[in-house]
C-alpha positions in Angstrom: -6.1 -144.6 78.0 -5.4 -144.4 74.2 -8.2 -144.0 71.8 -9.0 -146.6 69.1 -7.7 -144.2 66.5 -4.4 -143.8 68.3 -4.0 -147.6 68.5 -4.9 -148.1 64.9 -2.5 -145.3 63.9 0.4 -146.9 65.8 -0.4 -150.3 64.3 -0.4 -148.7 60.8 2.9 -147.1 61.5 4.4 -150.4 62.7 3.1 -152.2 59.6 4.5 -149.5 57.3 7.9 -149.5 59.0 8.1 -153.3 59.1 7.1 -153.9 55.5 9.4 -151.0 54.2 12.4 -152.5 56.1 11.6 -156.0 54.8 11.1 -154.8 51.2 14.5 -153.0 51.3 16.1 -156.1 52.9 14.7 -158.4 50.3 15.7 -156.1 47.5 19.3 -156.4 48.6 19.7 -160.0 49.8 19.2 -163.5 48.6 16.2 -165.7 49.2 17.9 -167.6 52.0 17.2 -164.7 54.4 13.5 -165.4 54.6 13.6 -168.7 56.5 16.1 -167.1 59.0 13.8 -164.1 59.5 10.9 -166.4 60.1 12.7 -168.5 62.7 13.8 -165.3 64.6 10.3 -163.9 64.4 8.8 -167.2 65.7 11.2 -167.4 68.6 10.7 -163.7 69.6 6.9 -163.9 69.4 6.8 -167.1 71.4 8.9 -165.5 74.1 6.9 -162.3 74.2 3.5 -164.0 74.0 4.5 -166.4 76.8 5.6 -163.4 78.9 2.2 -161.8 78.2 0.5 -165.1 79.2 -1.2 -165.5 75.8 -2.7 -168.9 74.9 -1.1 -171.1 72.2 -3.8 -170.2 69.7 -3.2 -166.5 70.1 0.5 -167.0 69.8 0.1 -169.0 66.6 -2.2 -166.3 65.3 0.5 -163.6 66.0 3.1 -165.8 64.3 0.9 -166.3 61.3 0.2 -162.6 61.0 3.9 -161.8 61.2 4.7 -164.4 58.5 2.0 -162.9 56.3 3.8 -159.5 56.6 7.1 -161.1 55.7 5.5 -162.9 52.7 3.8 -159.7 51.6 7.0 -157.8 51.8 8.8 -160.5 49.8 6.0 -160.3 47.2 6.2 -156.5 47.1 10.0 -156.7 46.6 9.4 -159.1 43.7 10.8 -162.2 45.5 7.5 -164.1 45.4 4.7 -164.3 42.9 1.9 -164.7 45.5 1.8 -164.3 49.2 -0.2 -167.5 49.9 -2.9 -169.8 48.6 -5.4 -167.9 50.7 -7.2 -165.4 48.5 -8.0 -162.7 51.0 -5.2 -162.5 53.5 -5.0 -159.8 56.1 -5.7 -156.1 55.5 -2.0 -155.4 55.4 -1.4 -157.9 52.6 -4.4 -156.4 50.6 -2.9 -152.9 51.0 0.5 -154.1 49.9 -0.9 -155.8 46.9 -2.8 -152.6 46.0 0.2 -150.4 46.5 2.9 -152.6 45.0 1.1 -155.0 42.7 2.2 -155.4 39.0 0.2 -152.4 37.9 1.1 -150.2 41.0 4.9 -150.4 40.9 
């Protein structure tokens, strides 16, 4: 059974890879790609969550988290001014803002 540290480490690696790829993509494409990415993410997560027998609320939470990552990557790439109207956001978004905010670029 993996330790909590191993799980957190793998999650951190996944977040870094995902946001790095998205930032690179956003830096080299137009804004029309964001809605297409979100549609694909929603479909994929709904399929995977259904296969894992997650409830609707958990599925929506997963989709929302994924969308926050997309929005944070768009913000970090300079495509958006702010991620959302929510001041806190998830930990990943806070880290991205600290790493890639206006003063950290």
